[in-house]
Biopython code that builds the backbone (N, CA, C, O; Angstrom):
import numpy as np
from Bio.PDB.StructureBuilder import StructureBuilder

atoms = [
    (1, "UNK", "N", (0.603, -1.141, -0.268)),
    (1, "UNK", "CA", (0.092, -0.041, 0.244)),
    (1, "UNK", "C", (0.895, 1.200, -0.095)),
    (1, "UNK", "O", (1.782, 1.527, 0.693)),
    (2, "UNK", "N", (0.704, 1.847, -1.066)),
    (2, "UNK", "CA", (1.716, 3.261, -0.983)),
    (2, "UNK", "C", (1.417, 4.214, 0.387)),
    (2, "UNK", "O", (0.489, 3.859, 1.114)),
    (3, "UNK", "N", (1.822, 4.840, 0.572)),
    (3, "UNK", "CA", (2.060, 5.659, 1.754)),
    (3, "UNK", "C", (0.607, 6.617, 1.601)),
    (3, "UNK", "O", (0.112, 6.779, 2.717)),
    (4, "UNK", "N", (-0.215, 7.306, 0.467)),
    (4, "UNK", "CA", (-0.666, 8.005, 0.052)),
    (4, "UNK", "C", (-2.172, 7.781, 0.384)),
    (4, "UNK", "O", (-3.079, 8.546, 0.712)),
    (5, "UNK", "N", (-2.039, 5.641, 0.048)),
    (5, "UNK", "CA", (-3.270, 4.954, -0.007)),
    (5, "UNK", "C", (-3.908, 5.278, 1.942)),
    (5, "UNK", "O", (-5.107, 5.376, 2.206)),
    (6, "UNK", "N", (-2.748, 5.389, 3.053)),
    (6, "UNK", "CA", (-2.893, 4.829, 4.317)),
    (6, "UNK", "C", (-3.289, 5.708, 4.862)),
    (6, "UNK", "O", (-2.673, 6.753, 4.653)),
    (7, "UNK", "N", (-4.608, 5.782, 5.924)),
    (7, "UNK", "CA", (-4.933, 6.476, 6.341)),
    (7, "UNK", "C", (-3.702, 7.038, 7.582)),
    (7, "UNK", "O", (-2.504, 6.758, 7.537)),
    (8, "UNK", "N", (-4.358, 7.855, 8.610)),
    (8, "UNK", "CA", (-3.619, 8.753, 9.305)),
    (8, "UNK", "C", (-2.865, 8.006, 10.315)),
    (8, "UNK", "O", (-1.956, 8.542, 10.949)),
    (9, "UNK", "N", (-3.236, 6.709, 10.494)),
    (9, "UNK", "CA", (-2.833, 6.094, 11.967)),
    (9, "UNK", "C", (-1.850, 5.255, 10.976)),
    (9, "UNK", "O", (-0.695, 5.568, 11.266)),
    (10, "UNK", "N", (-1.869, 4.469, 10.097)),
    (10, "UNK", "CA", (-1.379, 3.644, 9.564)),
    (10, "UNK", "C", (0.299, 4.809, 8.881)),
    (10, "UNK", "O", (1.468, 4.459, 8.720)),
    (11, "UNK", "N", (-0.342, 6.099, 8.673)),
    (11, "UNK", "CA", (0.889, 6.752, 8.118)),
    (11, "UNK", "C", (1.933, 6.900, 9.839)),
    (11, "UNK", "O", (3.131, 6.624, 9.911)),
    (12, "UNK", "N", (1.258, 7.284, 10.769)),
    (12, "UNK", "CA", (2.063, 7.775, 11.931)),
    (12, "UNK", "C", (2.739, 7.007, 11.854)),
    (12, "UNK", "O", (3.869, 7.236, 11.423)),
    (13, "UNK", "N", (2.210, 5.301, 12.374)),
    (13, "UNK", "CA", (2.850, 4.223, 12.023)),
    (13, "UNK", "C", (4.646, 3.534, 11.767)),
    (13, "UNK", "O", (5.608, 3.185, 12.452)),
    (14, "UNK", "N", (4.155, 3.677, 9.995)),
    (14, "UNK", "CA", (5.091, 4.103, 8.730)),
    (14, "UNK", "C", (6.223, 5.261, 9.724)),
    (14, "UNK", "O", (7.313, 4.778, 10.031)),
    (15, "UNK", "N", (5.960, 6.535, 10.122)),
    (15, "UNK", "CA", (6.296, 7.588, 9.911)),
    (15, "UNK", "C", (7.799, 7.450, 11.338)),
    (15, "UNK", "O", (9.024, 7.557, 11.380)),
    (16, "UNK", "N", (6.850, 7.208, 12.111)),
    (16, "UNK", "CA", (7.467, 6.537, 13.944)),
    (16, "UNK", "C", (8.576, 5.578, 13.068)),
    (16, "UNK", "O", (9.723, 6.025, 13.035)),
    (17, "UNK", "N", (8.317, 4.285, 12.350)),
    (17, "UNK", "CA", (8.980, 3.293, 12.099)),
    (17, "UNK", "C", (10.795, 3.994, 11.627)),
    (17, "UNK", "O", (11.899, 3.895, 12.161)),
    (18, "UNK", "N", (10.382, 4.534, 10.641)),
    (18, "UNK", "CA", (10.801, 5.619, 9.356)),
    (18, "UNK", "C", (12.049, 5.889, 10.507)),
    (18, "UNK", "O", (13.080, 5.271, 10.772)),
    (19, "UNK", "N", (11.365, 7.238, 11.096)),
    (19, "UNK", "CA", (11.773, 8.079, 12.357)),
    (19, "UNK", "C", (13.073, 7.296, 13.186)),
    (19, "UNK", "O", (14.295, 7.394, 13.072)),
    (20, "UNK", "N", (12.411, 6.685, 13.846)),
    (20, "UNK", "CA", (13.318, 5.546, 14.790)),
    (20, "UNK", "C", (14.586, 5.128, 14.187)),
    (20, "UNK", "O", (15.617, 5.386, 14.808)),
    (21, "UNK", "N", (14.655, 4.498, 13.025)),
    (21, "UNK", "CA", (15.211, 3.961, 12.174)),
    (21, "UNK", "C", (17.028, 5.119, 12.222)),
    (21, "UNK", "O", (18.184, 5.000, 12.627)),
    (22, "UNK", "N", (16.151, 6.132, 11.512)),
    (22, "UNK", "CA", (16.822, 6.892, 11.122)),
    (22, "UNK", "C", (17.981, 7.382, 12.559)),
    (22, "UNK", "O", (19.195, 7.312, 12.750)),
    (23, "UNK", "N", (16.264, 8.096, 13.679)),
    (23, "UNK", "CA", (17.525, 8.749, 14.497)),
    (23, "UNK", "C", (17.275, 8.236, 16.282)),
    (23, "UNK", "O", (17.629, 8.915, 17.246)),
    (24, "UNK", "N", (16.415, 6.549, 16.367)),
    (24, "UNK", "CA", (16.826, 6.191, 17.486)),
    (24, "UNK", "C", (15.436, 7.141, 18.135)),
    (24, "UNK", "O", (15.007, 8.263, 17.870)),
    (25, "UNK", "N", (15.020, 6.083, 19.085)),
    (25, "UNK", "CA", (13.146, 5.812, 20.043)),
    (25, "UNK", "C", (13.832, 7.587, 20.472)),
    (25, "UNK", "O", (13.426, 8.512, 19.768)),
    (26, "UNK", "N", (14.349, 7.747, 21.064)),
    (26, "UNK", "CA", (14.833, 8.623, 22.035)),
    (26, "UNK", "C", (14.830, 10.094, 21.506)),
    (26, "UNK", "O", (14.405, 11.062, 22.136)),
    (27, "UNK", "N", (15.285, 10.109, 20.450)),
    (27, "UNK", "CA", (15.358, 11.310, 19.948)),
    (27, "UNK", "C", (14.484, 11.820, 18.346)),
    (27, "UNK", "O", (14.817, 12.715, 17.569)),
    (28, "UNK", "N", (12.716, 10.408, 18.220)),
    (28, "UNK", "CA", (11.337, 10.416, 17.653)),
    (28, "UNK", "C", (10.754, 11.308, 19.032)),
    (28, "UNK", "O", (10.696, 11.050, 20.234)),
    (29, "UNK", "N", (10.441, 12.244, 18.362)),
    (29, "UNK", "CA", (8.793, 12.819, 19.308)),
    (29, "UNK", "C", (8.154, 12.859, 18.571)),
    (29, "UNK", "O", (8.401, 12.919, 17.366)),
    (30, "UNK", "N", (6.731, 12.827, 19.322)),
    (30, "UNK", "CA", (5.355, 12.397, 18.894)),
    (30, "UNK", "C", (5.049, 13.933, 17.998)),
    (30, "UNK", "O", (4.035, 13.761, 17.322)),
    (31, "UNK", "N", (5.372, 14.742, 17.886)),
    (31, "UNK", "CA", (5.099, 15.809, 17.341)),
    (31, "UNK", "C", (5.151, 15.742, 15.909)),
    (31, "UNK", "O", (4.419, 16.064, 14.974)),
    (32, "UNK", "N", (6.856, 14.934, 16.149)),
    (32, "UNK", "CA", (7.697, 15.165, 15.128)),
    (32, "UNK", "C", (6.628, 13.688, 13.819)),
    (32, "UNK", "O", (6.275, 13.990, 12.679)),
    (33, "UNK", "N", (6.450, 12.710, 14.259)),
    (33, "UNK", "CA", (5.908, 12.322, 13.608)),
    (33, "UNK", "C", (4.513, 12.189, 13.155)),
    (33, "UNK", "O", (4.197, 11.527, 12.167)),
    (34, "UNK", "N", (3.811, 12.739, 13.789)),
    (34, "UNK", "CA", (2.695, 13.585, 13.620)),
    (34, "UNK", "C", (2.490, 14.197, 12.051)),
    (34, "UNK", "O", (1.594, 14.144, 11.208)),
    (35, "UNK", "N", (4.373, 15.051, 12.187)),
    (35, "UNK", "CA", (4.300, 16.163, 11.235)),
    (35, "UNK", "C", (4.623, 15.869, 9.792)),
    (35, "UNK", "O", (4.346, 16.354, 8.695)),
    (36, "UNK", "N", (5.461, 14.676, 10.359)),
    (36, "UNK", "CA", (5.791, 13.560, 9.037)),
    (36, "UNK", "C", (5.279, 12.483, 8.569)),
    (36, "UNK", "O", (5.884, 11.682, 7.856)),
    (37, "UNK", "N", (3.925, 12.371, 9.003)),
    (37, "UNK", "CA", (2.842, 11.703, 8.186)),
    (37, "UNK", "C", (2.115, 12.262, 8.322)),
    (37, "UNK", "O", (1.040, 11.691, 8.504)),
    (38, "UNK", "N", (2.131, 13.769, 8.338)),
    (38, "UNK", "CA", (1.177, 14.921, 7.392)),
    (38, "UNK", "C", (-0.537, 14.647, 8.004)),
    (38, "UNK", "O", (-1.594, 14.843, 7.405)),
    (39, "UNK", "N", (-0.290, 14.103, 9.476)),
    (39, "UNK", "CA", (-1.128, 14.036, 10.128)),
    (39, "UNK", "C", (-1.500, 15.072, 11.576)),
    (39, "UNK", "O", (-0.544, 15.304, 12.317)),
    (40, "UNK", "N", (-2.765, 15.623, 11.919)),
    (40, "UNK", "CA", (-3.042, 16.212, 12.829)),
    (40, "UNK", "C", (-2.548, 16.102, 14.267)),
    (40, "UNK", "O", (-3.469, 15.656, 14.951)),
    (41, "UNK", "N", (-1.529, 16.317, 14.944)),
    (41, "UNK", "CA", (-1.286, 16.143, 16.257)),
    (41, "UNK", "C", (-2.492, 15.568, 17.449)),
    (41, "UNK", "O", (-2.417, 14.986, 18.531)),
    (42, "UNK", "N", (-3.602, 16.087, 16.589)),
    (42, "UNK", "CA", (-4.757, 15.236, 18.571)),
    (42, "UNK", "C", (-5.214, 14.325, 18.040)),
    (42, "UNK", "O", (-6.181, 13.731, 18.516)),
    (43, "UNK", "N", (-4.540, 13.918, 16.723)),
    (43, "UNK", "CA", (-5.055, 11.935, 16.168)),
    (43, "UNK", "C", (-3.637, 11.783, 16.894)),
    (43, "UNK", "O", (-3.504, 10.575, 17.086)),
    (44, "UNK", "N", (-2.695, 12.358, 17.305)),
    (44, "UNK", "CA", (-1.738, 11.198, 18.492)),
    (44, "UNK", "C", (-2.453, 10.502, 19.165)),
    (44, "UNK", "O", (-2.663, 9.317, 18.905)),
    (45, "UNK", "N", (-3.051, 11.250, 20.350)),
    (45, "UNK", "CA", (-3.930, 11.086, 21.797)),
    (45, "UNK", "C", (-5.353, 10.262, 21.466)),
    (45, "UNK", "O", (-5.913, 9.584, 22.327)),
    (46, "UNK", "N", (-5.824, 10.403, 20.198)),
    (46, "UNK", "CA", (-7.006, 9.504, 19.502)),
    (46, "UNK", "C", (-6.897, 8.352, 19.561)),
    (46, "UNK", "O", (-7.537, 7.624, 20.320)),
    (47, "UNK", "N", (-5.564, 7.805, 18.287)),
    (47, "UNK", "CA", (-4.802, 6.720, 17.482)),
    (47, "UNK", "C", (-3.928, 5.634, 18.996)),
    (47, "UNK", "O", (-3.900, 4.432, 19.256)),
    (48, "UNK", "N", (-3.341, 6.887, 19.655)),
    (48, "UNK", "CA", (-2.393, 5.999, 20.878)),
    (48, "UNK", "C", (-2.661, 6.589, 21.797)),
    (48, "UNK", "O", (-1.989, 7.529, 22.222)),
    (49, "UNK", "N", (-4.010, 6.038, 22.450)),
    (49, "UNK", "CA", (-4.008, 6.609, 23.617)),
    (49, "UNK", "C", (-2.964, 6.298, 24.997)),
    (49, "UNK", "O", (-3.076, 6.833, 26.101)),
    (50, "UNK", "N", (-1.741, 5.091, 24.507)),
    (50, "UNK", "CA", (-0.697, 4.929, 25.748)),
    (50, "UNK", "C", (0.375, 5.176, 25.013)),
    (50, "UNK", "O", (1.329, 4.420, 24.829)),
    (51, "UNK", "N", (0.182, 6.418, 24.526)),
    (51, "UNK", "CA", (1.283, 7.580, 24.359)),
    (51, "UNK", "C", (2.408, 6.871, 23.104)),
    (51, "UNK", "O", (2.157, 6.233, 22.082)),
    (52, "UNK", "N", (3.475, 7.234, 23.606)),
    (52, "UNK", "CA", (5.115, 6.836, 22.693)),
    (52, "UNK", "C", (5.100, 5.677, 22.785)),
    (52, "UNK", "O", (5.045, 4.970, 21.779)),
    (53, "UNK", "N", (5.147, 5.167, 24.051)),
    (53, "UNK", "CA", (5.639, 3.562, 24.326)),
    (53, "UNK", "C", (4.404, 3.001, 23.252)),
    (53, "UNK", "O", (4.877, 2.488, 22.238)),
    (54, "UNK", "N", (2.902, 3.019, 23.319)),
    (54, "UNK", "CA", (2.451, 1.980, 22.098)),
    (54, "UNK", "C", (2.711, 2.736, 20.828)),
    (54, "UNK", "O", (2.502, 1.979, 19.881)),
    (55, "UNK", "N", (3.053, 3.827, 20.467)),
    (55, "UNK", "CA", (3.417, 4.563, 18.703)),
    (55, "UNK", "C", (5.073, 3.504, 18.660)),
    (55, "UNK", "O", (5.452, 2.887, 17.664)),
    (56, "UNK", "N", (5.695, 3.544, 19.797)),
    (56, "UNK", "CA", (7.222, 2.831, 19.912)),
    (56, "UNK", "C", (6.597, 1.046, 19.238)),
    (56, "UNK", "O", (6.731, 0.634, 18.086)),
    (57, "UNK", "N", (5.879, 0.255, 20.517)),
    (57, "UNK", "CA", (5.607, -0.795, 19.809)),
    (57, "UNK", "C", (5.053, -1.428, 18.975)),
    (57, "UNK", "O", (5.196, -2.631, 18.756)),
    (58, "UNK", "N", (3.964, -0.241, 18.106)),
    (58, "UNK", "CA", (3.519, -0.489, 17.191)),
    (58, "UNK", "C", (4.235, -0.731, 15.920)),
    (58, "UNK", "O", (4.205, -1.661, 15.113)),
    (59, "UNK", "N", (5.073, 0.698, 16.000)),
    (59, "UNK", "CA", (6.149, 0.856, 14.720)),
    (59, "UNK", "C", (7.256, -0.170, 14.539)),
    (59, "UNK", "O", (7.754, -0.387, 13.434)),
    (60, "UNK", "N", (7.710, -0.932, 15.892)),
    (60, "UNK", "CA", (8.951, -1.895, 15.782)),
    (60, "UNK", "C", (8.322, -3.325, 15.753)),
    (60, "UNK", "O", (8.926, -4.387, 15.602)),
    (61, "UNK", "N", (6.575, -3.068, 15.984)),
    (61, "UNK", "CA", (6.105, -4.718, 15.270)),
    (61, "UNK", "C", (5.955, -4.288, 14.429)),
    (61, "UNK", "O", (6.851, -4.879, 13.825)),
    (62, "UNK", "N", (5.260, -3.244, 13.236)),
    (62, "UNK", "CA", (5.482, -3.303, 12.094)),
    (62, "UNK", "C", (6.705, -3.475, 11.523)),
    (62, "UNK", "O", (6.828, -4.624, 11.099)),
    (63, "UNK", "N", (7.784, -2.695, 11.321)),
    (63, "UNK", "CA", (9.002, -3.179, 11.162)),
    (63, "UNK", "C", (9.502, -4.858, 10.835)),
    (63, "UNK", "O", (10.004, -5.387, 9.843)),
    (64, "UNK", "N", (9.055, -5.425, 12.311)),
    (64, "UNK", "CA", (9.670, -6.607, 12.237)),
    (64, "UNK", "C", (8.707, -7.718, 11.320)),
    (64, "UNK", "O", (9.007, -8.862, 10.978)),
    (65, "UNK", "N", (7.257, -6.831, 11.018)),
    (65, "UNK", "CA", (6.597, -7.703, 10.292)),
    (65, "UNK", "C", (7.295, -7.973, 8.581)),
    (65, "UNK", "O", (7.448, -8.949, 7.847)),
    (66, "UNK", "N", (7.682, -5.957, 8.479)),
    (66, "UNK", "CA", (8.099, -5.992, 6.958)),
    (66, "UNK", "C", (9.522, -6.370, 6.867)),
    (66, "UNK", "O", (9.850, -6.862, 5.787)),
    (67, "UNK", "N", (10.268, -6.270, 7.601)),
    (67, "UNK", "CA", (11.724, -7.459, 7.557)),
    (67, "UNK", "C", (11.210, -9.058, 7.274)),
    (67, "UNK", "O", (11.686, -9.552, 6.252)),
    (68, "UNK", "N", (10.719, -9.519, 7.697)),
    (68, "UNK", "CA", (10.116, -10.827, 7.696)),
    (68, "UNK", "C", (9.713, -11.097, 6.494)),
    (68, "UNK", "O", (10.216, -11.884, 5.693)),
    (69, "UNK", "N", (8.264, -10.048, 6.307)),
    (69, "UNK", "CA", (8.329, -10.084, 4.763)),
    (69, "UNK", "C", (9.430, -10.472, 3.624)),
    (69, "UNK", "O", (9.654, -11.230, 2.681)),
    (70, "UNK", "N", (9.862, -9.587, 4.266)),
    (70, "UNK", "CA", (11.635, -9.056, 2.942)),
    (70, "UNK", "C", (12.262, -10.733, 2.794)),
    (70, "UNK", "O", (12.640, -11.321, 1.781)),
    (71, "UNK", "N", (12.214, -11.084, 3.856)),
    (71, "UNK", "CA", (13.177, -11.957, 3.335)),
    (71, "UNK", "C", (12.705, -12.943, 3.555)),
    (71, "UNK", "O", (13.490, -13.751, 4.051)),
    (72, "UNK", "N", (11.432, -13.381, 3.367)),
    (72, "UNK", "CA", (10.602, -14.509, 2.404)),
    (72, "UNK", "C", (10.845, -14.421, 1.176)),
    (72, "UNK", "O", (11.321, -15.345, 0.517)),
    (73, "UNK", "N", (10.371, -12.652, 0.472)),
    (73, "UNK", "CA", (10.132, -12.761, -0.453)),
    (73, "UNK", "C", (12.357, -12.935, -1.531)),
    (73, "UNK", "O", (12.629, -13.270, -2.684)),
    (74, "UNK", "N", (12.956, -12.662, -0.777)),
    (74, "UNK", "CA", (14.206, -12.337, -1.294)),
    (74, "UNK", "C", (14.472, -13.815, -1.296)),
    (74, "UNK", "O", (15.384, -14.166, -2.045)),
    (75, "UNK", "N", (13.708, -14.983, -0.439)),
    (75, "UNK", "CA", (14.355, -16.861, -0.386)),
    (75, "UNK", "C", (13.268, -17.283, -1.280)),
    (75, "UNK", "O", (13.610, -18.202, -2.025)),
    (76, "UNK", "N", (12.252, -16.946, -1.400)),
    (76, "UNK", "CA", (11.001, -17.071, -2.450)),
    (76, "UNK", "C", (12.033, -17.055, -3.995)),
    (76, "UNK", "O", (12.002, -17.878, -4.909)),
    (77, "UNK", "N", (12.703, -16.099, -3.896)),
    (77, "UNK", "CA", (13.437, -15.977, -5.559)),
    (77, "UNK", "C", (14.524, -16.665, -5.636)),
    (77, "UNK", "O", (14.872, -17.090, -6.737)),
    (78, "UNK", "N", (15.467, -16.980, -4.219)),
    (78, "UNK", "CA", (16.269, -17.872, -4.625)),
    (78, "UNK", "C", (16.055, -19.255, -5.144)),
    (78, "UNK", "O", (15.356, -20.018, -4.477)),
    (79, "UNK", "N", (16.786, -19.804, -6.686)),
    (79, "UNK", "CA", (16.527, -21.058, -7.172)),
    (79, "UNK", "C", (16.810, -22.239, -6.106)),
    (79, "UNK", "O", (16.335, -23.372, -6.027)),
    (80, "UNK", "N", (17.877, -21.470, -5.220)),
    (80, "UNK", "CA", (18.111, -22.652, -4.490)),
    (80, "UNK", "C", (18.326, -21.936, -2.843)),
    (80, "UNK", "O", (19.118, -20.995, -2.822)),
    (81, "UNK", "N", (17.922, -22.176, -1.999)),
    (81, "UNK", "CA", (17.087, -20.851, -0.822)),
    (81, "UNK", "C", (18.650, -21.742, 0.064)),
    (81, "UNK", "O", (18.854, -22.938, -0.140)),
    (82, "UNK", "N", (19.600, -20.879, 1.018)),
    (82, "UNK", "CA", (20.324, -21.076, 1.408)),
    (82, "UNK", "C", (20.770, -19.913, 2.596)),
    (82, "UNK", "O", (20.439, -18.748, 2.376)),
    (83, "UNK", "N", (21.159, -20.081, 3.248)),
    (83, "UNK", "CA", (21.936, -18.568, 4.239)),
    (83, "UNK", "C", (22.596, -17.368, 3.699)),
    (83, "UNK", "O", (22.354, -16.171, 3.852)),
    (84, "UNK", "N", (23.831, -18.235, 2.776)),
    (84, "UNK", "CA", (24.763, -17.335, 2.495)),
    (84, "UNK", "C", (23.836, -17.060, 0.745)),
    (84, "UNK", "O", (24.527, -16.196, 0.204)),
    (85, "UNK", "N", (23.076, -17.299, 0.110)),
    (85, "UNK", "CA", (22.214, -16.884, -0.840)),
    (85, "UNK", "C", (21.550, -16.021, -0.581)),
    (85, "UNK", "O", (21.162, -15.312, -1.509)),
    (86, "UNK", "N", (21.163, -15.733, 0.713)),
    (86, "UNK", "CA", (20.134, -15.034, 0.845)),
    (86, "UNK", "C", (20.936, -13.595, 1.260)),
    (86, "UNK", "O", (20.648, -12.431, 0.980)),
    (87, "UNK", "N", (21.973, -14.115, 1.984)),
    (87, "UNK", "CA", (22.821, -12.749, 2.530)),
    (87, "UNK", "C", (23.271, -11.602, 1.173)),
    (87, "UNK", "O", (23.049, -10.418, 0.919)),
    (88, "UNK", "N", (23.974, -12.675, 0.563)),
    (88, "UNK", "CA", (23.857, -11.714, -0.216)),
    (88, "UNK", "C", (22.954, -11.007, -1.277)),
    (88, "UNK", "O", (23.460, -9.930, -1.593)),
    (89, "UNK", "N", (22.255, -11.159, -1.666)),
    (89, "UNK", "CA", (20.912, -10.895, -2.321)),
    (89, "UNK", "C", (20.441, -9.844, -1.327)),
    (89, "UNK", "O", (19.470, -9.237, -1.779)),
    (90, "UNK", "N", (20.765, -9.488, -0.281)),
    (90, "UNK", "CA", (20.147, -8.727, 0.910)),
    (90, "UNK", "C", (21.151, -7.719, 0.721)),
    (90, "UNK", "O", (20.905, -6.519, 0.839)),
    (91, "UNK", "N", (22.301, -8.197, 0.423)),
    (91, "UNK", "CA", (23.785, -6.659, 0.214)),
    (91, "UNK", "C", (23.800, -6.345, -0.750)),
    (91, "UNK", "O", (23.855, -5.118, -0.833)),
    (92, "UNK", "N", (23.767, -7.119, -2.140)),
    (92, "UNK", "CA", (23.006, -6.305, -2.976)),
    (92, "UNK", "C", (21.541, -5.483, -3.478)),
    (92, "UNK", "O", (21.356, -4.877, -4.533)),
    (93, "UNK", "N", (20.802, -5.646, -2.589)),
    (93, "UNK", "CA", (19.927, -4.736, -2.599)),
    (93, "UNK", "C", (19.827, -3.609, -1.869)),
    (93, "UNK", "O", (19.150, -2.631, -2.186)),
    (94, "UNK", "N", (20.759, -3.767, -0.497)),
    (94, "UNK", "CA", (21.772, -2.457, -0.002)),
    (94, "UNK", "C", (22.223, -1.607, -0.695)),
    (94, "UNK", "O", (21.933, -0.420, -0.843)),
    (95, "UNK", "N", (23.279, -2.528, -1.319)),
    (95, "UNK", "CA", (23.804, -1.627, -2.375)),
    (95, "UNK", "C", (23.650, -0.693, -3.737)),
    (95, "UNK", "O", (24.175, 0.390, -3.994)),
    (96, "UNK", "N", (22.629, -1.603, -4.609)),
    (96, "UNK", "CA", (21.922, -1.209, -5.212)),
    (96, "UNK", "C", (21.545, 0.576, -4.749)),
    (96, "UNK", "O", (22.068, 1.656, -5.024)),
    (97, "UNK", "N", (20.079, 0.032, -3.722)),
    (97, "UNK", "CA", (19.486, 1.471, -2.579)),
    (97, "UNK", "C", (20.267, 2.462, -2.257)),
    (97, "UNK", "O", (19.821, 3.566, -1.944)),
    (98, "UNK", "N", (21.875, 2.094, -2.309)),
    (98, "UNK", "CA", (22.852, 3.114, -1.299)),
    (98, "UNK", "C", (22.839, 3.690, -2.730)),
    (98, "UNK", "O", (21.918, 4.482, -2.930)),
    (99, "UNK", "N", (23.734, 3.440, -3.846)),
    (99, "UNK", "CA", (23.859, 3.631, -4.915)),
    (99, "UNK", "C", (22.964, 4.808, -5.411)),
    (99, "UNK", "O", (23.231, 5.993, -5.611)),
    (100, "UNK", "N", (21.847, 4.110, -5.537)),
    (100, "UNK", "CA", (20.947, 5.154, -6.081)),
    (100, "UNK", "C", (20.465, 6.675, -5.281)),
    (100, "UNK", "O", (19.697, 7.483, -5.804)),
    (101, "UNK", "N", (20.876, 6.786, -4.394)),
    (101, "UNK", "CA", (20.966, 7.987, -3.105)),
    (101, "UNK", "C", (21.921, 8.513, -3.491)),
    (101, "UNK", "O", (21.644, 9.709, -3.591)),
    (102, "UNK", "N", (23.227, 8.281, -3.870)),
    (102, "UNK", "CA", (24.345, 8.938, -3.756)),
    (102, "UNK", "C", (24.833, 8.992, -4.945)),
    (102, "UNK", "O", (25.905, 9.563, -5.147)),
]
sb = StructureBuilder()
sb.init_structure("model")
sb.init_model(0)
sb.init_chain("A")
sb.init_seg("    ")
for serial, (resi, resn, name, xyz) in enumerate(atoms, 1):
    if name == "N":
        sb.init_residue(resn, " ", resi, " ")
    sb.init_atom(name, np.array(xyz, "f"), 0.0, 1.0, " ", f" {name:<3s}", serial, name[0])
structure = sb.get_structure()
């Protein structure tokens, strides 16, 4: 699902995951998450009554599912799934991503 197709709650969880990955949990504020997600600040309390702890937990769970699905896609694309083949494919993609931004 493209970011523009996500509702405010999903955008905030996705944004929190991105900001935590980049800056760490301590440096990621709730207001920054709402701004990054393009969501109204008032929606933070509505969707995450447990505050930052709830949002962080949901962002980490989302990131875990994303990583698990990514590994499964890599494995499915390998003619013979092996740990070294998986690692090589992941490094290849990271290298491609790095080179495309720099």
